[in-house]
C-alpha positions in Angstrom: 30.3 -5.1 -5.5 27.3 -3.0 -3.2 24.5 -2.2 -5.1 22.6 1.1 -5.0 19.6 0.9 -3.1 17.2 1.1 -6.6 19.6 -1.8 -7.8 19.2 -3.7 -4.6 15.4 -3.2 -4.0 14.7 -4.3 -7.8 16.8 -7.4 -7.9 14.9 -8.7 -5.4 11.3 -7.6 -6.9 12.6 -10.0 -10.1 13.3 -12.6 -7.6 16.8 -12.2 -8.0 19.6 -12.5 -5.2 21.3 -8.8 -4.4 24.2 -8.3 -2.1 22.6 -7.8 0.8 19.2 -7.9 2.3 17.1 -5.0 1.0 15.3 -3.7 3.9 12.9 -0.6 3.9 9.4 0.4 5.8 5.9 0.8 4.9 5.2 3.8 4.0 7.0 7.0 6.7 4.1 7.9 9.3 4.5 12.0 9.6 3.2 10.7 13.6 6.5 9.1 13.9 9.0 11.9 12.6 7.0 14.6 13.8 7.0 12.7 17.1 10.7 11.1 17.6 12.7 13.1 14.8 12.1 16.6 14.8 9.4 16.7 12.0 12.1 15.2 9.4 11.0 14.4 5.6 10.5 11.0 4.1 13.6 11.5 2.3 15.7 12.4 5.3 14.0 9.5 7.3 15.3 7.0 5.0 18.9 8.8 5.1 19.2 8.8 8.8 19.1 5.1 9.3 20.8 4.1 5.3 17.6 2.3 4.6 16.9 1.3 1.4 14.6 4.2 0.4 11.2 4.8 -1.9 9.2 7.5 -2.9 5.4 7.5 -2.7 4.7 10.3 -5.2 1.1 10.0 -7.1 0.3 13.2 -9.3 -2.7 12.5 -11.4 -4.4 14.3 -14.0 -7.7 15.2 -15.2 -9.4 14.0 -18.9 -10.3 17.7 -20.2 -11.8 15.8 -22.9 -14.4 14.5 -20.5 -15.0 18.1 -19.1 -13.0 17.0 -16.1 -10.7 19.2 -14.0 -8.0 19.2 -10.6 -10.1 20.7 -7.4 -9.0 23.9 -7.8 -10.1 24.3 -3.8 -8.1 21.0 -2.5 -4.7 22.7 -1.5 -1.5 20.1 -1.8 -3.0 16.6 -0.7 -2.4 15.1 2.6 -0.3 12.3 3.3 -1.4 9.3 1.3 -4.3 11.5 -0.8 -4.2 12.7 -4.3 -5.4 15.2 -6.2 -9.2 15.4 -6.6 -10.8 15.5 -10.0 -14.0 17.4 -10.3 -16.7 17.9 -13.5 -19.6 19.9 -13.4 -21.9 17.2 -12.2 -19.5 15.6 -9.6 -18.5 18.6 -7.1 -16.9 18.1 -3.6 -17.5 20.8 -0.7 -16.0 20.5 2.5 -17.1 21.5 6.3 -15.5 21.6 9.0 -17.5 20.8 12.0 -17.2 21.4 15.6 -15.8 18.4 17.7 -13.8 18.5 21.2 -11.9 15.2 20.3 -11.1 15.0 16.6 -10.5 17.2 13.6 -14.0 16.2 12.1 -14.6 17.2 8.4 -18.3 16.8 6.4 -17.5 16.2 2.6 -20.7 16.4 0.2 -20.8 15.2 -3.1 -22.9 16.8 -5.4 -24.5 15.5 -8.8 -27.6 16.3 -10.7 -29.1 13.6 -9.2 -28.5 14.5 -5.6 -25.9 14.5 -3.2 -24.0 12.2 -1.1 -22.2 13.0 2.5 -19.2 11.0 4.2 -17.8 12.6 7.4 -13.9 12.1 8.0 -12.5 11.9 11.1 -8.8 12.3 12.4 -5.8 12.7 15.4 -2.5 13.2 15.4 -2.1 9.3 14.6 -4.4 9.0 11.3 -7.8 9.4 9.5 -10.8 7.2 9.7 -14.5 7.5 8.4 -17.3 7.8 10.9 -19.8 8.0 8.0 -19.8 6.1 4.9 -20.6 8.1 1.8 -23.2 4.7 0.5 -25.9 4.6 2.9 -28.6 3.1 0.3 -28.1 1.1 -2.3 -29.8 3.6 -4.8 -26.7 5.8 -4.1 -24.5 3.4 -5.8 -26.7 5.1 -9.1 -25.1 8.3 -8.4 -21.6 7.0 -8.2 -21.4 5.4 -11.1 -23.3 7.8 -13.5 -20.7 10.7 -12.4 -17.9 9.8 -10.7 -14.7 11.2 -12.7 -11.4 9.1 -13.9 -8.3 10.5 -11.9 -5.4 9.5 -14.9 -1.9 8.9 -14.0 0.7 12.2 -15.2 2.9 10.5 -16.2 5.8 13.5 -17.0 5.2 14.6 -13.1 6.3 10.4 -12.1 9.1 11.0 -14.6 10.4 13.8 -13.2 10.9 12.1 -9.4 12.4 9.2 -11.1 14.6 11.6 -12.5 15.0 13.3 -9.3 15.1 10.6 -7.4 17.9 8.6 -9.3 19.3 5.1 -7.5 18.8 6.4 -4.0 15.8 4.4 -4.3 12.5 2.9 -5.9 9.4 5.1 -6.9 6.1 3.8 -5.3 2.5 4.6 -6.4 -0.7 3.0 -5.8 -3.9 2.7 -7.5 -5.9 5.3 -7.4 -8.8 5.2 -4.5 -12.3 6.2 -4.4 -12.7 10.1 -3.7 -12.3 11.7 -0.5 -11.3 8.3 0.9 -10.1 5.0 -0.1 -7.8 2.5 -0.8 -6.4 0.3 -4.1 -8.3 -2.6 -4.0 -12.0 -3.4 -5.4 -13.5 -4.5 -2.7 -11.3 -2.4 0.2 -12.8 0.5 -1.4 -15.9 -1.0 -1.3 -15.7 -1.2 2.2 -14.1 2.2 2.8 -17.2 3.6 1.0 -19.5 1.2 2.6 -18.4 0.2 5.7 -16.6 -3.5 6.3 -19.2 -5.2 8.1 -21.9 -4.1 5.9 -19.9 -4.6 3.0 -19.7 -8.2 4.0 -23.7 -8.5 5.2 -24.3 -7.1 1.2 -22.6 -10.0 0.0 -25.2 -12.7 1.2 -28.2 -9.9 1.5 -27.7 -8.8 -2.3 -24.7 -10.4 -4.0 -25.3 -9.1 -7.4 -25.4 -5.6 -6.2 -22.0 -6.3 -4.7 -20.7 -7.2 -7.7 -22.4 -4.1 -9.5 -20.5 -2.0 -7.3 -16.9 -3.8 -7.4 -17.5 -3.5 -11.6 -18.4 0.2 -10.9 -15.4 0.8 -9.1 -13.1 -1.5 -11.3 -13.8 0.5 -14.2 -12.2 3.8 -12.7 -9.1 1.9 -11.7 -8.7 0.2 -15.0 -8.5 3.6 -16.8 -6.3 4.9 -14.4 -3.9 1.7 -14.4 -3.7 1.7 -18.5 -2.6 5.5 -18.1 0.7 4.0 -16.2 2.0 3.5 -19.7 5.4 5.2 -19.6 5.5 6.5 -16.3 8.3 5.0 -15.2 6.9 3.6 -11.4 8.9 1.1 -10.1 6.2 -0.5 -8.1 2.7 0.0 -7.8 0.2 -0.9 -4.5 -3.1 -3.2 -4.9 -4.9 -4.3 -2.4 -5.9 -3.8 1.4 -6.6 -5.5 4.6 -10.1 -5.8 4.4 -9.0 -9.0 1.8 -7.2 -10.9 4.2 -8.8 -13.7 6.1 -8.6 -11.9 9.4 -11.6 -10.0 7.9 -13.4 -12.0 5.1 -13.6 -16.0 4.6 -11.3 -17.2 1.6 -14.6 -18.2 -0.1 -15.5 -14.4 -0.2 -11.7 -13.2 -1.1 -12.6 -16.0 -4.6 -15.4 -14.4 -5.3 -15.5 -10.8 -4.3 -11.6 -10.2 -4.6 -9.5 -11.8 -6.9 -11.9 -11.7 -9.7 -12.1 -7.5 -9.8 -8.4 -7.4 -9.0 -7.0 -9.5 -11.1 -7.4 -7.5 -14.5 -5.6 -4.6 -12.8 -2.5 -6.5 -12.7 -2.8 -7.7 -16.1 -3.2 -4.3 -16.9 -0.8 -3.0 -14.6 1.8 -5.5 -16.5 0.7 -4.5 -20.1 1.9 -1.0 -18.7 4.9 -2.3 -17.8 4.6 -1.8 -14.2 5.3 -4.0 -11.6 2.7 -4.9 -8.8 2.8 -5.5 -4.9 -0.1 -7.1 -3.2 -1.2 -5.6 -0.1 -2.9 -8.0 2.3 -2.3 -6.8 5.6 -3.8 -9.3 8.6 -4.2 -12.8 7.4 -2.6 -14.5 4.2 -1.9 -18.3 4.7 -5.4 -19.6 3.9 -5.1 -17.8 0.3 -1.6 -17.2 0.1 -1.5 -19.6 -3.7 -4.6 -17.4 -4.4 -3.1 -14.4 -4.3 0.0 -15.5 -5.8 -2.3 -17.0 -8.4 -3.1 -13.1 -9.4 0.2 -13.0 -10.9 1.2 -10.1 -8.6 5.4 -9.2 -8.6 5.4 -9.2 -4.9 3.2 -9.7 -1.6 2.9 -8.2 1.4 2.5 -7.6 4.6 3.0 -11.3 6.2 1.9 -10.1 9.3 3.5 -12.6 12.3 0.8 -14.1 14.6 2.4 -11.6 17.5 1.3 -8.5 15.5 -2.2 -10.5 14.9 -1.7 -11.9 11.7 -1.1 -15.5 10.8 2.0 -15.7 8.6 4.8 -18.7 9.3 7.5 -17.1 7.2 9.2 -20.1 6.1 5.8 -21.9 5.1 5.2 -18.7 3.1 8.8 -18.7 1.8 8.2 -22.6 1.1 5.1 -21.9 -0.9 5.3 -18.9 -2.5 9.0 -17.7 -2.9 9.4 -18.8 -6.3 6.4 -16.7 -7.5 6.7 -13.2 -5.8 8.6 -11.1 -4.4 7.9 -11.6 -0.3 8.2 -7.7 1.7 7.7 -7.2 5.0 7.3 -9.9 8.0 9.2 -8.2 10.7 7.4 -7.7 13.9 7.4 -4.1 14.9 5.1 -3.6 17.4 7.5 -6.1 19.6 10.4 -5.3 18.1 10.6 -1.3 17.6 10.0 -0.9 21.0 10.4 -2.2 24.9 13.4 -5.0 23.7 17.0 -4.3 23.8 18.4 -3.7 20.1 20.5 -7.4 20.5 16.8 -8.7 20.3 15.9 -6.5 17.4 18.9 -7.9 15.5 18.1 -11.2 16.3 15.1 -10.9 15.1 16.3 -9.2 11.8 18.2 -12.3 11.7 15.6 -14.6 11.4 13.9 -12.8 9.1 16.7 -13.0 6.5 17.6 -16.6 7.4 14.0 -17.5 6.9 12.5 -15.9 4.3 16.0 -14.4 2.4 17.4 -17.6 0.6 17.6 -17.2 -3.3 16.9 -13.6 -2.8 13.3 -12.1 -3.8 12.6 -10.5 -0.2 12.7 -7.1 1.3 13.1 -7.1 4.5 10.4 -4.6 6.0 7.7 -3.9 9.1 4.3 -5.9 8.8 2.9 -2.6 7.8 2.5 0.6 9.3 4.4 1.9 13.0 4.1 5.3 14.8 5.3 4.8 18.3 8.8 3.1 18.2 12.4 3.2 19.6 14.9 5.5 17.6 17.4 3.5 18.7 16.1 0.0 17.8 15.1 1.2 14.0 18.5 2.0 14.3 19.6 -1.6 15.4 17.1 -2.9 12.3 18.3 -0.9 9.8 22.0 -1.8 10.9 21.4 -5.1 11.1 20.0 -5.9 8.2 22.8 -3.9 6.4 25.4 -6.7 7.8 22.9 -9.3 6.2 24.9 -10.0 3.1 24.4 -12.6 0.5 26.9 -15.4 -0.6 28.0 -14.4 -3.6 30.0 -17.6 -4.7 26.9 -19.5 -4.1 24.6 -16.6 -5.3 21.8 -17.6 -3.0 22.5 -18.6 0.4 22.5 -16.3 3.3 26.0 -15.4 4.6 26.7 -15.5 8.0 29.0 -12.2 8.4 28.6 -8.9 9.7 29.6 -5.4 8.9 28.5 -4.1 12.2 26.4 -1.2 13.2 
């Protein structure tokens, strides 16, 4: 009996065996849909390829009892953004700057102790920070004293879950820092401070780094505790700056795990599953991430995509502890190859990581440029990867065709 996409994904997240290989993608990038699919929305994208769908709502609310409020000037949040929460002591102003190549915006955070500025730039692909918010160590005092605390709007998430029904899962992410950030404490720190500078800080002044990470963690903990009753199926934590292609396992043990582990524990207390995202190197810290007890791990980036994942070895070492999400080489099998090669790679991923369930096929992070026919071959082959229901655990050599 065929499962719904929601049932299929949840079985995999619970390390159970579904009817067939769950297949999805890590976010639907607007650049791809605008360039190759006439600007369709994420729901239409999933429907077009018959993928197991995900919705990514991140509705937040302000704690009025603390004098906080949603930014009335922000407008609808952009892709992977959330509404900003302000107060009379934490105001955010923006100014468009002239630039001949990129859309450039300067943001100023205004507080009673002074102002902080950061500059973001964007092109048709993505957005990045060109001027970091925290330039001097005393800037942390401003953040610690006045940063606001977004809370989950559980009623809004429940409405999304009700509307989405069995089409797929509802997934969010632990709130990042205002203006530009990412879910994990260390990843957020790197966005605010700059990755290279953040690594240098761990050697020059580790106590200051611990203090900063604690400030970021307290804000995230308040948000995670507000998730109770939200009907999220999965919440993302972590970030690529915690991967071993960026930092050493020693830095991970000292500056990443101690701050993100309590967030996982708090999410579980709120009844929400966590996926820990580490695009890049993972193999030296596989067991360390699994020991933090997330429900799932991603993205298992292969060496050809500048990661280090041996998918078979990863399955052997942690497949009984977490759901594995990812492992697909979108750089080589969504472009410049034949559909047969794409299908063969999908089948290889299934046979490598699919045994016993607990595996969701997905690209190892985002993709922008891709051949639509190859994405269609990817989805079709995954749908033909059936589990042997009589045995209940093993991939079956059966196919339904495109």
